[in-house]
LUMMARNU-290742 format. One record per residue: residue number from 1; x, y, z of N, C-alpha, C in turn. Coordinates in pm, 1 decimal, decimal comma, padded with zeros to 6 digits. Layout:
! LUMMARNU-290742
<node><bator>NUM</bator><n_x>X</n_x><n_y>Y</n_y><n_z>Z</n_z><ca_x>X</ca_x><ca_y>Y</ca_y><ca_z>Z</ca_z><c_x>X</c_x><c_y>Y</c_y><c_z>Z</c_z></node>
...
This chain:
! LUMMARNU-290742
<node><bator>1</bator><n_x>00083,9</n_x><n_y>-00117,3</n_y><n_z>00000,0</n_z><ca_x>00000,0</ca_x><ca_y>00000,0</ca_y><ca_z>00000,0</ca_z><c_x>00089,4</c_x><c_y>00125,1</c_y><c_z>00000,0</c_z></node>
<node><bator>2</bator><n_x>00070,4</n_x><n_y>00218,8</n_y><n_z>-00093,9</n_z><ca_x>00153,2</ca_x><ca_y>00339,8</ca_y><ca_z>-00099,5</ca_z><c_x>00127,4</c_x><c_y>00430,2</c_y><c_z>00020,6</c_z></node>
<node><bator>3</bator><n_x>00232,2</n_x><n_y>00503,1</n_y><n_z>00058,7</n_z><ca_x>00218,3</ca_x><ca_y>00598,3</ca_y><ca_z>00168,0</ca_z><c_x>00138,6</c_x><c_y>00719,3</c_y><c_z>00122,8</c_z></node>
<node><bator>4</bator><n_x>00067,1</n_x><n_y>00778,8</n_y><n_z>00216,4</n_z><ca_x>-00003,3</ca_x><ca_y>00903,0</ca_y><ca_z>00189,0</ca_z><c_x>00098,0</c_x><c_y>01016,3</c_y><c_z>00195,9</c_z></node>
<node><bator>5</bator><n_x>00075,4</n_x><n_y>01126,9</n_y><n_z>00122,3</n_z><ca_x>00169,9</ca_x><ca_y>01239,4</ca_y><ca_z>00126,6</ca_z><c_x>00196,7</c_x><c_y>01290,5</c_y><c_z>00268,1</c_z></node>
<node><bator>6</bator><n_x>00096,1</n_x><n_y>01289,3</n_y><n_z>00354,5</n_z><ca_x>00118,5</ca_x><ca_y>01336,3</ca_y><ca_z>00491,8</ca_z><c_x>00210,2</c_x><c_y>01241,6</c_y><c_z>00568,0</c_z></node>
<node><bator>7</bator><n_x>00202,9</n_x><n_y>01112,4</n_y><n_z>00537,5</n_z><ca_x>00294,2</ca_x><ca_y>01016,9</ca_y><ca_z>00599,7</ca_z><c_x>00436,6</c_x><c_y>01040,8</c_y><c_z>00552,5</c_z></node>
<node><bator>8</bator><n_x>00453,6</n_x><n_y>01070,8</n_y><n_z>00424,3</n_z><ca_x>00585,3</ca_x><ca_y>01099,9</ca_y><ca_z>00370,4</ca_z><c_x>00643,6</c_x><c_y>01224,4</c_y><c_z>00435,8</c_z></node>
<node><bator>9</bator><n_x>00563,9</n_x><n_y>01328,6</n_y><n_z>00453,8</n_z><ca_x>00610,5</ca_x><ca_y>01451,7</ca_y><ca_z>00516,5</ca_z><c_x>00650,9</c_x><c_y>01427,1</c_y><c_z>00661,1</c_z></node>
<node><bator>10</bator><n_x>00573,5</n_x><n_y>01347,6</n_y><n_z>00731,5</n_z><ca_x>00605,1</ca_x><ca_y>01317,6</ca_y><ca_z>00871,0</ca_z><c_x>00735,7</c_x><c_y>01240,5</c_y><c_z>00880,8</c_z></node>
<node><bator>11</bator><n_x>00756,0</n_x><n_y>01143,5</n_y><n_z>00793,7</n_z><ca_x>00879,6</ca_x><ca_y>01066,1</ca_y><ca_z>00799,3</ca_z><c_x>00999,0</c_x><c_y>01151,5</c_y><c_z>00756,5</c_z></node>
<node><bator>12</bator><n_x>00978,8</n_x><n_y>01245,1</n_y><n_z>00664,4</n_z><ca_x>01086,3</ca_x><ca_y>01336,4</ca_y><ca_z>00623,9</ca_z><c_x>01126,1</c_x><c_y>01425,9</c_y><c_z>00740,2</c_z></node>
<node><bator>13</bator><n_x>01027,5</n_x><n_y>01475,3</n_y><n_z>00815,3</n_z><ca_x>01057,3</ca_x><ca_y>01558,2</ca_y><ca_z>00931,6</ca_z><c_x>01136,2</c_x><c_y>01478,8</c_y><c_z>01034,0</c_z></node>
<node><bator>14</bator><n_x>01098,0</n_x><n_y>01353,8</n_y><n_z>01057,1</n_z><ca_x>01169,8</ca_x><ca_y>01268,2</ca_y><ca_z>01151,6</ca_z><c_x>01313,1</c_x><c_y>01244,4</c_y><c_z>01103,4</c_z></node>
<node><bator>15</bator><n_x>01330,0</n_x><n_y>01221,4</n_y><n_z>00975,9</n_z><ca_x>01461,4</ca_x><ca_y>01193,4</ca_y><ca_z>00919,9</ca_z><c_x>01552,4</c_x><c_y>01315,0</c_y><c_z>00927,0</c_z></node>
<node><bator>16</bator><n_x>01496,0</n_x><n_y>01433,5</n_y><n_z>00932,0</n_z><ca_x>01574,9</ca_x><ca_y>01556,4</ca_y><ca_z>00932,7</ca_z><c_x>01580,4</c_x><c_y>01622,3</c_y><c_z>01070,2</c_z></node>
<node><bator>17</bator><n_x>01532,8</n_x><n_y>01552,2</n_y><n_z>01172,0</n_z><ca_x>01529,3</ca_x><ca_y>01609,5</ca_y><ca_z>01306,9</ca_z><c_x>01669,9</c_x><c_y>01643,1</c_y><c_z>01357,9</c_z></node>
<node><bator>18</bator><n_x>01770,8</n_x><n_y>01571,5</n_y><n_z>01311,4</n_z><ca_x>01907,4</ca_x><ca_y>01595,5</ca_y><ca_z>01357,8</ca_z><c_x>01967,6</c_x><c_y>01724,6</c_y><c_z>01303,6</c_z></node>
<node><bator>19</bator><n_x>01906,3</n_x><n_y>01783,2</n_y><n_z>01203,6</n_z><ca_x>01959,7</ca_x><ca_y>01905,4</ca_y><ca_z>01142,3</ca_z><c_x>01974,2</c_x><c_y>02016,4</c_y><c_z>01246,2</c_z></node>
<node><bator>20</bator><n_x>01880,8</n_x><n_y>02026,2</n_y><n_z>01339,2</n_z><ca_x>01883,3</ca_x><ca_y>02132,3</ca_y><ca_z>01440,1</ca_z><c_x>02006,9</c_x><c_y>02124,5</c_y><c_z>01529,1</c_z></node>
<node><bator>21</bator><n_x>02069,9</n_x><n_y>02009,1</n_y><n_z>01535,9</n_z><ca_x>02187,9</ca_x><ca_y>01992,1</ca_y><ca_z>01620,2</ca_z><c_x>02318,2</c_x><c_y>02024,7</c_y><c_z>01548,5</c_z></node>
<node><bator>22</bator><n_x>02313,2</n_x><n_y>02048,7</n_y><n_z>01418,2</n_z><ca_x>02434,1</ca_x><ca_y>02073,5</ca_y><ca_z>01340,4</ca_z><c_x>02482,0</c_x><c_y>02216,8</c_y><c_z>01356,1</c_z></node>
<node><bator>23</bator><n_x>02612,4</n_x><n_y>02232,5</n_y><n_z>01352,7</n_z><ca_x>02670,5</ca_x><ca_y>02365,6</ca_y><ca_z>01346,0</ca_z><c_x>02654,2</c_x><c_y>02420,4</c_y><c_z>01205,1</c_z></node>
<node><bator>24</bator><n_x>02679,9</n_x><n_y>02550,0</n_y><n_z>01190,6</n_z><ca_x>02662,7</ca_x><ca_y>02613,2</ca_y><ca_z>01059,5</ca_z><c_x>02748,7</c_x><c_y>02546,5</c_y><c_z>00952,6</c_z></node>
<node><bator>25</bator><n_x>02877,2</n_x><n_y>02528,3</n_y><n_z>00980,6</n_z><ca_x>02968,2</ca_x><ca_y>02472,5</ca_y><ca_z>00880,0</ca_z><c_x>02930,2</c_x><c_y>02330,2</c_y><c_z>00841,6</c_z></node>
<node><bator>26</bator><n_x>02888,8</n_x><n_y>02251,4</n_y><n_z>00940,3</n_z><ca_x>02845,3</ca_x><ca_y>02114,7</ca_y><ca_z>00910,6</ca_z><c_x>02724,5</c_x><c_y>02115,8</c_y><c_z>00817,9</c_z></node>
<node><bator>27</bator><n_x>02626,1</n_x><n_y>02198,8</n_y><n_z>00849,6</n_z><ca_x>02504,1</ca_x><ca_y>02205,8</ca_y><ca_z>00768,6</ca_z><c_x>02535,9</c_x><c_y>02256,0</c_y><c_z>00628,1</c_z></node>
<node><bator>28</bator><n_x>02620,1</n_x><n_y>02359,5</n_y><n_z>00619,0</n_z><ca_x>02658,1</ca_x><ca_y>02415,1</ca_y><ca_z>00489,1</ca_z><c_x>02729,0</c_x><c_y>02311,7</c_y><c_z>00402,9</c_z></node>
<node><bator>29</bator><n_x>02823,0</n_x><n_y>02238,4</n_y><n_z>00463,0</n_z><ca_x>02898,0</ca_x><ca_y>02137,6</ca_y><ca_z>00387,2</ca_z><c_x>02808,1</c_x><c_y>02024,3</c_y><c_z>00339,9</c_z></node>
<node><bator>30</bator><n_x>02716,7</n_x><n_y>01980,0</n_y><n_z>00426,8</n_z><ca_x>02625,1</ca_x><ca_y>01873,4</ca_y><ca_z>00386,7</ca_z><c_x>02531,5</c_x><c_y>01922,0</c_y><c_z>00276,3</c_z></node>
<node><bator>31</bator><n_x>02486,8</n_x><n_y>02046,7</n_y><n_z>00286,9</n_z><ca_x>02400,7</ca_x><ca_y>02103,5</ca_y><ca_z>00183,5</ca_z><c_x>02474,0</c_x><c_y>02108,7</c_y><c_z>00049,3</c_z></node>
<node><bator>32</bator><n_x>02599,6</n_x><n_y>02150,0</n_y><n_z>00050,9</n_z><ca_x>02678,6</ca_x><ca_y>02155,0</ca_y><ca_z>-00072,7</ca_z><c_x>02693,0</c_x><c_y>02015,6</c_y><c_z>-00134,0</c_z></node>
<node><bator>33</bator><n_x>02712,0</n_x><n_y>01913,9</n_y><n_z>-00049,9</n_z><ca_x>02723,8</ca_x><ca_y>01776,5</ca_y><ca_z>-00099,4</ca_z><c_x>02592,7</c_x><c_y>01728,7</c_y><c_z>-00160,8</c_z></node>
<node><bator>34</bator><n_x>02482,6</n_x><n_y>01766,5</n_y><n_z>-00099,8</n_z><ca_x>02351,1</ca_x><ca_y>01728,5</ca_y><ca_z>-00153,3</ca_z><c_x>02327,9</c_x><c_y>01794,3</c_y><c_z>-00288,3</c_z></node>
<node><bator>35</bator><n_x>02361,8</n_x><n_y>01921,7</n_y><n_z>-00298,3</n_z><ca_x>02345,1</ca_x><ca_y>01992,2</ca_y><ca_z>-00426,7</ca_z><c_x>02426,8</c_x><c_y>01923,1</c_y><c_z>-00535,3</c_z></node>
<node><bator>36</bator><n_x>02549,8</n_x><n_y>01884,8</n_y><n_z>-00502,2</n_z><ca_x>02634,5</ca_x><ca_y>01816,5</ca_y><ca_z>-00601,1</ca_z><c_x>02572,8</c_x><c_y>01684,0</c_y><c_z>-00644,9</c_z></node>
<node><bator>37</bator><n_x>02517,5</n_x><n_y>01609,2</n_y><n_z>-00549,8</n_z><ca_x>02453,5</ca_x><ca_y>01481,2</ca_y><ca_z>-00585,2</ca_z><c_x>02332,2</c_x><c_y>01503,8</c_y><c_z>-00673,6</c_z></node>
<node><bator>38</bator><n_x>02251,2</n_x><n_y>01603,1</n_y><n_z>-00640,0</n_z><ca_x>02132,0</ca_x><ca_y>01630,2</ca_y><ca_z>-00720,8</ca_z><c_x>02169,8</c_x><c_y>01679,0</c_y><c_z>-00859,9</c_z></node>
<node><bator>39</bator><n_x>02272,1</n_x><n_y>01761,0</n_y><n_z>-00867,8</n_z><ca_x>02316,4</ca_x><ca_y>01809,6</ca_y><ca_z>-00998,5</ca_z><c_x>02374,2</c_x><c_y>01697,9</c_y><c_z>-01083,5</c_z></node>
<node><bator>40</bator><n_x>02426,2</n_x><n_y>01593,1</n_y><n_z>-01018,1</n_z><ca_x>02481,1</ca_x><ca_y>01479,0</ca_y><ca_z>-01091,1</ca_z><c_x>02374,9</c_x><c_y>01403,1</c_y><c_z>-01169,3</c_z></node>
<node><bator>41</bator><n_x>02251,8</n_x><n_y>01408,3</n_y><n_z>-01121,9</n_z><ca_x>02140,9</ca_x><ca_y>01347,5</ca_y><ca_z>-01193,8</ca_z><c_x>02139,2</c_x><c_y>01195,8</c_y><c_z>-01195,1</c_z></node>
<node><bator>42</bator><n_x>02211,5</n_x><n_y>01132,3</n_y><n_z>-01105,2</n_z><ca_x>02215,5</ca_x><ca_y>00986,1</ca_y><ca_z>-01106,7</ca_z><c_x>02127,2</c_x><c_y>00922,1</c_y><c_z>-01000,6</c_z></node>
<node><bator>43</bator><n_x>02067,8</n_x><n_y>01003,4</n_y><n_z>-00914,2</n_z><ca_x>01983,8</ca_x><ca_y>00951,2</ca_y><ca_z>-00806,3</ca_z><c_x>01846,3</c_x><c_y>00912,2</c_y><c_z>-00859,2</c_z></node>
<node><bator>44</bator><n_x>01784,6</n_x><n_y>00816,8</n_y><n_z>-00791,0</n_z><ca_x>01647,0</ca_x><ca_y>00780,7</ca_y><ca_z>-00824,5</ca_z><c_x>01554,8</c_x><c_y>00895,2</c_y><c_z>-00785,3</c_z></node>
<node><bator>45</bator><n_x>01433,8</n_x><n_y>00891,7</n_y><n_z>-00833,1</n_z><ca_x>01337,5</ca_x><ca_y>00995,3</ca_y><ca_z>-00798,1</ca_z><c_x>01315,3</c_x><c_y>00997,7</c_y><c_z>-00647,4</c_z></node>
<node><bator>46</bator><n_x>01299,2</n_x><n_y>00881,2</n_y><n_z>-00588,6</n_z><ca_x>01274,7</ca_x><ca_y>00874,2</ca_y><ca_z>-00444,2</ca_z><c_x>01391,9</c_x><c_y>00932,4</c_y><c_z>-00365,4</c_z></node>
<node><bator>47</bator><n_x>01513,6</n_x><n_y>00895,1</n_y><n_z>-00404,2</n_z><ca_x>01631,8</ca_x><ca_y>00946,7</ca_y><ca_z>-00335,4</ca_z><c_x>01647,3</c_x><c_y>01096,9</c_y><c_z>-00359,9</c_z></node>
<node><bator>48</bator><n_x>01618,3</n_x><n_y>01141,7</n_y><n_z>-00479,6</n_z><ca_x>01624,3</ca_x><ca_y>01284,9</ca_y><ca_z>-00509,2</ca_z><c_x>01527,6</c_x><c_y>01363,6</c_y><c_z>-00422,4</c_z></node>
<node><bator>49</bator><n_x>01408,0</n_x><n_y>01310,5</n_y><n_z>-00402,8</n_z><ca_x>01310,0</ca_x><ca_y>01378,6</ca_y><ca_z>-00317,6</ca_z><c_x>01356,9</c_x><c_y>01381,4</c_y><c_z>-00172,6</c_z></node>
<node><bator>50</bator><n_x>01414,5</n_x><n_y>01270,5</n_y><n_z>-00125,2</n_z><ca_x>01466,7</ca_x><ca_y>01266,0</ca_y><ca_z>00011,5</ca_z><c_x>01579,7</c_x><c_y>01366,4</c_y><c_z>00028,6</c_z></node>
<node><bator>51</bator><n_x>01668,8</n_x><n_y>01370,7</n_y><n_z>-00069,2</n_z><ca_x>01779,3</ca_x><ca_y>01466,0</ca_y><ca_z>-00063,9</ca_z><c_x>01728,3</c_x><c_y>01610,0</c_y><c_z>-00068,5</c_z></node>
<node><bator>52</bator><n_x>01629,3</n_x><n_y>01635,9</n_y><n_z>-00154,2</n_z><ca_x>01572,7</ca_x><ca_y>01770,8</ca_y><ca_z>-00165,5</ca_z><c_x>01515,2</c_x><c_y>01815,3</c_y><c_z>-00031,0</c_z></node>
<node><bator>53</bator><n_x>01439,6</n_x><n_y>01727,5</n_y><n_z>00033,2</n_z><ca_x>01378,6</ca_x><ca_y>01761,8</ca_y><ca_z>00162,4</ca_z><c_x>01485,5</c_x><c_y>01787,8</c_y><c_z>00267,8</c_z></node>
<node><bator>54</bator><n_x>01589,9</n_x><n_y>01707,4</n_y><n_z>00268,9</n_z><ca_x>01698,9</ca_x><ca_y>01731,2</ca_y><ca_z>00364,2</ca_z><c_x>01769,4</c_x><c_y>01862,1</c_y><c_z>00330,8</c_z></node>
<node><bator>55</bator><n_x>01788,3</n_x><n_y>01887,2</n_y><n_z>00204,4</n_z><ca_x>01850,8</ca_x><ca_y>02013,0</ca_y><ca_z>00162,9</ca_z><c_x>01770,3</c_x><c_y>02133,7</c_y><c_z>00206,6</c_z></node>
<node><bator>56</bator><n_x>01639,7</n_x><n_y>02125,3</n_y><n_z>00195,1</n_z><ca_x>01553,5</ca_x><ca_y>02235,2</ca_y><ca_z>00241,1</ca_z><c_x>01570,3</c_x><c_y>02257,0</c_y><c_z>00390,7</c_z></node>
<node><bator>57</bator><n_x>01575,6</n_x><n_y>02148,6</n_y><n_z>00467,4</n_z><ca_x>01593,6</ca_x><ca_y>02160,2</ca_y><ca_z>00612,7</ca_z><c_x>01730,4</c_x><c_y>02220,2</c_y><c_z>00644,6</c_z></node>
<node><bator>58</bator><n_x>01833,3</n_x><n_y>02178,1</n_y><n_z>00573,3</n_z><ca_x>01967,2</ca_x><ca_y>02230,8</ca_y><ca_z>00595,6</ca_z><c_x>01975,3</c_x><c_y>02378,4</c_y><c_z>00558,2</c_z></node>
<node><bator>59</bator><n_x>01914,2</n_x><n_y>02416,8</n_y><n_z>00447,4</n_z><ca_x>01916,0</ca_x><ca_y>02556,7</ca_y><ca_z>00404,4</ca_z><c_x>01845,7</c_x><c_y>02645,4</c_y><c_z>00507,1</c_z></node>
<node><bator>60</bator><n_x>01733,7</n_x><n_y>02600,4</n_y><n_z>00558,5</n_z><ca_x>01661,3</ca_x><ca_y>02677,7</ca_y><ca_z>00660,2</ca_z><c_x>01745,6</c_x><c_y>02690,6</c_y><c_z>00787,4</c_z></node>
<node><bator>61</bator><n_x>01814,8</n_x><n_y>02584,1</n_y><n_z>00823,4</n_z><ca_x>01900,7</ca_x><ca_y>02586,4</ca_y><ca_z>00942,2</ca_z><c_x>02016,1</c_x><c_y>02685,4</c_y><c_z>00922,8</c_z></node>
<node><bator>62</bator><n_x>02077,6</n_x><n_y>02683,1</n_y><n_z>00806,3</n_z><ca_x>02186,4</ca_x><ca_y>02777,2</ca_y><ca_z>00776,9</ca_z><c_x>02135,9</c_x><c_y>02921,1</c_y><c_z>00780,3</c_z></node>
<node><bator>63</bator><n_x>02020,6</n_x><n_y>02944,0</n_y><n_z>00722,8</n_z><ca_x>01963,1</ca_x><ca_y>03078,5</ca_y><ca_z>00723,3</ca_z><c_x>01937,5</c_x><c_y>03126,0</c_y><c_z>00865,9</c_z></node>
<node><bator>64</bator><n_x>01890,1</n_x><n_y>03036,8</n_y><n_z>00951,1</n_z><ca_x>01866,1</ca_x><ca_y>03070,5</ca_y><ca_z>01090,7</ca_z><c_x>01996,2</c_x><c_y>03109,2</c_y><c_z>01160,8</c_z></node>
<node><bator>65</bator><n_x>02102,5</n_x><n_y>03032,7</n_y><n_z>01137,3</n_z><ca_x>02232,8</ca_x><ca_y>03064,4</ca_y><ca_z>01194,3</ca_z><c_x>02279,2</c_x><c_y>03202,5</c_y><c_z>01148,6</c_z></node>
<node><bator>66</bator><n_x>02267,4</n_x><n_y>03229,6</n_y><n_z>01018,9</n_z><ca_x>02313,3</ca_x><ca_y>03357,3</ca_y><ca_z>00964,9</ca_z><c_x>02230,5</c_x><c_y>03473,7</c_y><c_z>01017,7</c_z></node>
<node><bator>67</bator><n_x>02099,8</n_x><n_y>03454,1</n_y><n_z>01028,9</n_z><ca_x>02014,5</ca_x><ca_y>03559,5</ca_y><ca_z>01084,4</ca_z><c_x>02051,8</c_x><c_y>03589,2</c_y><c_z>01228,8</c_z></node>
<node><bator>68</bator><n_x>02079,0</n_x><n_y>03485,0</n_y><n_z>01305,8</n_z><ca_x>02120,4</ca_x><ca_y>03503,9</ca_y><ca_z>01444,1</ca_z><c_x>02252,0</c_x><c_y>03578,7</c_y><c_z>01453,7</c_z></node>
<node><bator>69</bator><n_x>02346,4</n_x><n_y>03545,4</n_y><n_z>01368,6</n_z><ca_x>02475,4</ca_x><ca_y>03614,5</ca_y><ca_z>01367,8</ca_z><c_x>02456,1</c_x><c_y>03761,8</c_y><c_z>01330,6</c_z></node>
<node><bator>70</bator><n_x>02371,0</n_x><n_y>03788,4</n_y><n_z>01232,6</n_z><ca_x>02345,6</ca_x><ca_y>03926,2</ca_y><ca_z>01191,2</ca_z><c_x>02283,3</c_x><c_y>04006,6</c_y><c_z>01304,5</c_z></node>
<node><bator>71</bator><n_x>02191,2</n_x><n_y>03945,2</n_y><n_z>01377,2</n_z><ca_x>02128,3</ca_x><ca_y>04013,2</ca_y><ca_z>01490,2</ca_z><c_x>02230,5</c_x><c_y>04047,5</c_y><c_z>01598,2</c_z></node>
<node><bator>72</bator><n_x>02324,5</n_x><n_y>03956,6</n_y><n_z>01624,5</n_z><ca_x>02428,8</ca_x><ca_y>03983,3</ca_y><ca_z>01723,5</ca_z><c_x>02518,1</c_x><c_y>04098,1</c_y><c_z>01678,7</c_z></node>
<node><bator>73</bator><n_x>02555,2</n_x><n_y>04097,5</n_y><n_z>01551,7</n_z><ca_x>02638,2</ca_x><ca_y>04204,8</ca_y><ca_z>01497,3</ca_z><c_x>02565,9</c_x><c_y>04338,2</c_y><c_z>01506,3</c_z></node>
<node><bator>74</bator><n_x>02439,4</n_x><n_y>04337,7</n_y><n_z>01467,9</n_z><ca_x>02358,6</ca_x><ca_y>04460,9</ca_y><ca_z>01474,8</ca_z><c_x>02350,2</c_x><c_y>04512,1</c_y><c_z>01617,8</c_z></node>
<node><bator>75</bator><n_x>02330,7</n_x><n_y>04422,1</n_y><n_z>01713,0</n_z><ca_x>02320,7</ca_x><ca_y>04462,1</ca_y><ca_z>01853,3</ca_z><c_x>02452,3</c_x><c_y>04519,9</c_y><c_z>01903,8</c_z></node>
<node><bator>76</bator><n_x>02562,8</n_x><n_y>04458,4</n_y><n_z>01864,2</n_z><ca_x>02693,2</ca_x><ca_y>04507,5</ca_y><ca_z>01908,6</ca_z><c_x>02727,2</c_x><c_y>04642,2</c_y><c_z>01846,7</c_z></node>
<node><bator>77</bator><n_x>02695,8</n_x><n_y>04660,6</n_y><n_z>01720,1</n_z><ca_x>02726,1</ca_x><ca_y>04787,8</ca_y><ca_z>01655,0</ca_z><c_x>02632,2</c_x><c_y>04897,8</c_y><c_z>01699,7</c_z></node>
<node><bator>78</bator><n_x>02512,8</n_x><n_y>04863,8</n_y><n_z>01742,2</n_z><ca_x>02416,7</ca_x><ca_y>04964,2</ca_y><ca_z>01792,3</ca_z><c_x>02462,4</c_x><c_y>05018,5</c_y><c_z>01927,4</c_z></node>
<node><bator>79</bator><n_x>02533,7</n_x><n_y>04936,3</n_y><n_z>02004,8</n_z><ca_x>02582,1</ca_x><ca_y>04978,8</ca_y><ca_z>02136,2</ca_z><c_x>02694,3</c_x><c_y>05080,9</c_y><c_z>02124,8</c_z></node>
<node><bator>80</bator><n_x>02767,4</n_x><n_y>05078,0</n_y><n_z>02016,0</n_z><ca_x>02883,4</ca_x><ca_y>05167,4</ca_y><ca_z>01998,8</ca_z><c_x>02846,7</c_x><c_y>05303,5</c_y><c_z>01957,2</c_z></node>
């Protein structure tokens, strides 16, 4: 029996739960590796979708790190 789309989304979220624990450089490097694999075009559709979902989670995590760093910089420069 095929999975429902909501089941796929739930399992993707579970599979990417570890992303929140990664440092910026780790997430960035893994994202770059995923992009290279997807650009290679040799992955199956299922694997490509899994990689895409992980890449989205990694990109959001990196953006969060960068936004936090920018806020700290802004706060420090505002004090001066």
